[in-house]
Each structure stands twice: as structure tokens, then as C-alpha cells.
Backbone as ProteinMPNN parsed JSONL, in Angstrom:
{"seq_chain_A": "MKTSTVVLTIDNRTNRVLRSISSAGAPQFRRGALARTAIYRLLHNGYVEASSFEGRFFTVLGFVEETEKGIEE", "coords_chain_A": {"N_chain_A": [[20.179, -34.079, 15.414], [17.589, -31.748, 14.843], [17.31, -28.556, 16.142], [15.407, -25.836, 17.247], [15.933, -22.592, 18.303], [15.263, -19.731, 20.307], [16.141, -16.561, 21.453], [15.251, -14.029, 23.585], [15.574, -10.634, 24.436], [14.316, -8.62, 26.869], [12.921, -5.516, 27.735], [12.61, -4.482, 30.976], [11.206, -2.278, 31.922], [9.419, -1.306, 29.915], [8.316, -3.644, 29.004], [8.755, -4.755, 26.49], [10.151, -6.279, 23.527], [13.58, -6.042, 23.155], [15.663, -7.159, 21.715], [15.92, -9.868, 19.464], [16.953, -13.099, 18.804], [16.993, -15.675, 16.564], [17.08, -19.09, 15.547], [17.349, -20.855, 12.384], [14.21, -21.489, 10.972], [12.816, -20.959, 13.264], [10.388, -18.936, 15.051], [10.219, -15.44, 14.229], [10.766, -12.297, 15.81], [9.981, -8.886, 16.034], [11.766, -5.933, 16.974], [10.453, -4.108, 19.661], [8.08, -5.433, 19.875], [5.38, -6.666, 21.9], [6.276, -8.262, 24.885], [4.788, -10.255, 26.224], [3.141, -11.216, 24.198], [5.007, -12.316, 22.416], [6.178, -14.323, 24.035], [3.912, -15.903, 24.606], [3.312, -16.8, 22.02], [5.576, -18.39, 21.471], [5.384, -20.396, 23.508], [2.898, -21.498, 22.834], [3.5, -22.674, 20.422], [5.014, -24.921, 20.99], [7.474, -24.479, 22.231], [9.77, -24.36, 24.978], [10.833, -22.773, 28.017], [14.252, -22.458, 28.424], [16.371, -21.189, 29.609], [17.197, -18.344, 31.676], [18.019, -14.941, 32.468], [18.224, -12.438, 34.755], [18.618, -9.148, 34.556], [19.434, -5.758, 35.606], [17.956, -3.851, 34.145], [16.855, -5.353, 32.172], [15.634, -8.52, 30.912], [16.749, -11.676, 29.894], [15.582, -14.269, 27.99], [15.715, -17.655, 27.099], [14.561, -19.979, 24.719], [13.738, -23.282, 23.684], [12.786, -25.664, 21.194], [10.351, -28.069, 21.931], [9.992, -31.532, 21.53], [8.191, -34.614, 20.835], [9.831, -36.484, 21.985], [11.01, -35.132, 23.979], [13.002, -32.376, 25.178], [15.119, -31.163, 22.701], [18.608, -31.176, 22.449]], "CA_chain_A": [[18.855, -33.596, 15.712], [17.339, -30.352, 14.52], [16.805, -27.799, 17.28], [15.104, -24.429, 17.011], [16.186, -21.822, 19.513], [14.946, -18.305, 20.268], [16.592, -15.811, 22.626], [14.614, -12.712, 23.646], [15.988, -9.667, 25.449], [13.099, -7.865, 27.158], [13.063, -4.327, 28.579], [11.747, -4.644, 32.15], [10.393, -1.083, 32.141], [8.345, -1.202, 28.921], [7.828, -4.991, 28.707], [8.834, -4.948, 25.042], [11.341, -6.987, 23.043], [14.691, -5.188, 22.728], [16.448, -7.9, 20.736], [15.478, -11.239, 19.258], [17.861, -13.92, 18.0], [16.293, -16.925, 16.262], [17.733, -20.01, 14.62], [16.579, -21.1, 11.17], [12.963, -22.2, 11.186], [12.172, -20.512, 14.503], [9.631, -17.695, 14.871], [10.955, -14.175, 14.273], [10.072, -11.235, 16.539], [10.534, -7.574, 15.75], [12.055, -5.059, 18.107], [9.29, -3.33, 20.058], [6.908, -6.3, 20.052], [5.044, -6.921, 23.296], [6.938, -9.47, 25.38], [3.814, -11.306, 26.544], [2.687, -11.791, 22.934], [6.102, -13.146, 21.904], [6.308, -15.506, 24.889], [2.729, -16.737, 24.381], [3.458, -17.44, 20.708], [6.566, -19.459, 21.599], [4.836, -21.489, 24.319], [1.793, -22.091, 22.077], [4.067, -23.427, 19.3], [5.81, -26.06, 21.429], [8.768, -24.109, 22.797], [9.821, -24.311, 26.442], [11.898, -21.904, 28.506], [15.439, -23.248, 28.728], [17.274, -20.425, 30.46], [16.832, -16.943, 31.877], [18.965, -14.107, 33.196], [17.546, -11.217, 35.19], [19.506, -8.004, 34.741], [18.789, -4.628, 36.291], [17.005, -3.185, 33.262], [16.389, -6.251, 31.121], [15.598, -9.958, 31.16], [17.049, -12.475, 28.708], [14.932, -15.574, 28.06], [16.054, -18.578, 26.023], [13.546, -21.004, 24.487], [14.066, -24.332, 22.723], [11.614, -26.404, 20.733], [10.13, -29.35, 22.595], [9.422, -32.543, 20.647], [7.556, -35.717, 21.558], [10.877, -37.194, 22.713], [11.53, -34.242, 25.018], [13.735, -31.223, 24.676], [16.293, -31.494, 21.901], [19.78, -30.377, 22.837]], "C_chain_A": [[18.741, -32.118, 15.37], [16.725, -29.656, 15.726], [16.539, -26.369, 16.849], [15.223, -23.696, 18.333], [15.827, -20.363, 19.28], [15.444, -17.683, 21.566], [15.985, -14.416, 22.543], [15.253, -11.881, 24.745], [14.816, -8.718, 25.632], [13.419, -6.702, 28.083], [12.092, -4.46, 29.748], [10.808, -3.456, 32.365], [9.193, -1.032, 31.197], [7.698, -2.543, 28.587], [7.749, -5.244, 27.199], [10.156, -5.623, 24.678], [12.384, -5.964, 22.583], [15.481, -5.839, 21.606], [15.931, -9.323, 20.662], [16.483, -11.942, 18.358], [17.19, -15.274, 17.815], [17.12, -17.787, 15.325], [16.825, -20.204, 13.407], [15.332, -21.912, 11.495], [12.22, -21.799, 12.442], [11.398, -19.221, 14.236], [10.521, -16.459, 15.011], [10.116, -13.138, 15.024], [10.776, -9.919, 16.27], [10.802, -6.807, 17.032], [10.82, -4.214, 18.395], [8.033, -4.157, 20.234], [6.639, -6.495, 21.542], [5.635, -8.256, 23.733], [5.934, -10.581, 25.636], [3.286, -11.976, 25.283], [3.746, -12.73, 22.363], [6.23, -14.435, 22.708], [5.126, -16.444, 24.697], [2.861, -17.493, 23.058], [4.458, -18.594, 20.769], [6.0, -20.652, 22.364], [3.726, -22.228, 23.58], [2.303, -22.975, 20.936], [5.045, -24.513, 19.728], [7.198, -25.74, 21.94], [8.664, -24.101, 24.318], [10.981, -23.405, 26.848], [13.076, -22.763, 28.947], [16.393, -22.513, 29.656], [16.745, -19.008, 30.628], [17.917, -16.245, 32.674], [18.264, -12.801, 33.502], [18.59, -10.138, 35.434], [18.757, -6.871, 35.431], [17.697, -3.998, 35.433], [16.417, -4.106, 32.2], [16.372, -7.685, 31.624], [15.904, -10.66, 29.846], [16.437, -13.852, 28.918], [15.344, -16.407, 26.858], [14.994, -19.664, 25.93], [14.082, -22.017, 23.487], [12.789, -25.088, 22.383], [11.527, -27.745, 21.447], [9.475, -30.307, 21.603], [8.756, -33.619, 21.493], [8.572, -36.49, 22.393], [11.429, -36.367, 23.871], [12.267, -33.082, 24.383], [14.956, -31.705, 23.916], [17.436, -30.608, 22.344], [20.848, -30.463, 21.789]], "O_chain_A": [[19.673, -31.342, 15.578], [15.725, -30.123, 16.27], [17.359, -25.761, 16.162], [14.682, -24.126, 19.352], [16.054, -19.821, 18.198], [15.2, -18.214, 22.65], [16.177, -13.705, 21.556], [15.453, -12.365, 25.859], [14.369, -8.083, 24.677], [14.103, -6.872, 29.092], [10.882, -4.541, 29.539], [9.728, -3.618, 32.932], [8.075, -0.748, 31.628], [6.643, -2.577, 27.953], [6.806, -5.861, 26.704], [11.138, -5.548, 25.417], [12.104, -5.125, 21.726], [15.915, -5.172, 20.667], [15.552, -9.911, 21.675], [16.824, -11.446, 17.284], [16.856, -15.945, 18.792], [17.78, -17.279, 14.419], [15.674, -19.77, 13.408], [15.402, -22.909, 12.213], [11.099, -22.256, 12.665], [11.718, -18.491, 13.298], [11.457, -16.441, 15.811], [8.894, -13.108, 14.884], [12.004, -9.842, 16.277], [10.138, -7.015, 18.048], [10.21, -3.667, 17.476], [7.015, -3.64, 20.695], [7.567, -6.488, 22.351], [5.508, -9.259, 23.031], [6.196, -11.736, 25.301], [3.009, -13.176, 25.292], [3.421, -13.815, 21.881], [6.373, -15.515, 22.135], [5.311, -17.659, 24.63], [2.557, -18.683, 22.985], [4.222, -19.653, 20.188], [6.124, -21.792, 21.916], [3.62, -23.45, 23.685], [1.622, -23.916, 20.528], [5.832, -24.983, 18.907], [8.025, -26.642, 22.073], [7.592, -23.861, 24.873], [11.974, -23.281, 26.131], [12.917, -23.685, 29.747], [17.141, -23.141, 30.405], [15.946, -18.532, 29.822], [18.64, -16.869, 33.451], [17.764, -12.133, 32.597], [19.353, -10.205, 36.397], [17.589, -7.014, 35.792], [16.631, -3.649, 35.941], [15.57, -3.683, 31.413], [17.007, -8.02, 32.624], [15.376, -10.281, 28.8], [16.735, -14.526, 29.904], [15.325, -15.923, 25.727], [14.574, -20.211, 26.95], [14.797, -21.656, 22.552], [11.846, -25.143, 23.172], [12.519, -28.467, 21.552], [8.521, -29.941, 20.918], [8.758, -33.542, 22.721], [8.209, -37.089, 23.405], [12.234, -36.864, 24.657], [12.157, -32.847, 23.18], [15.726, -32.534, 24.401], [17.246, -29.416, 22.588], [21.909, -29.858, 21.938]]}, "name": "protein", "num_of_chains": 1, "seq": "MKTSTVVLTIDNRTNRVLRSISSAGAPQFRRGALARTAIYRLLHNGYVEASSFEGRFFTVLGFVEETEKGIEE"}
């Protein structure tokens, strides 16, 4: 099965993307992009939140593509 994954590291103070790691075929996000815009784009394109980690100064969110059969793993 083909799975698209995106991991965003977000600065809690500025609410901007610090780092973005995307698999092939997944949306790309530039450093400094607004976090809410990046998250909205992922959710609007069929991605669901798969994991999260809340650090002191940052949050890491993982998203995977959801298909009609459910989440691909």
C-alpha cells in the first residue's frame, strides 16, 4: 500500500512551521509557513493526525493520508 506521511515541527511561540518532512507525493511546506494554514491544507486534502508530541517550545504533529478503506499503515 502507498502511504503519504507528513511530519510538522511547529514553534509554539510564533505558531510557524520550524521543520517539515514529507514523503513522496505528500504536500511540501516551507519553513516559516503559518501552522494553521499547513494543518488546514493537510486536513482538507484527506490527511488525518496520526501522532503528536508536545515539547516545551515546540509541537511535533504527524499526519497520514486517509483512504476510503481507512488509514493506510
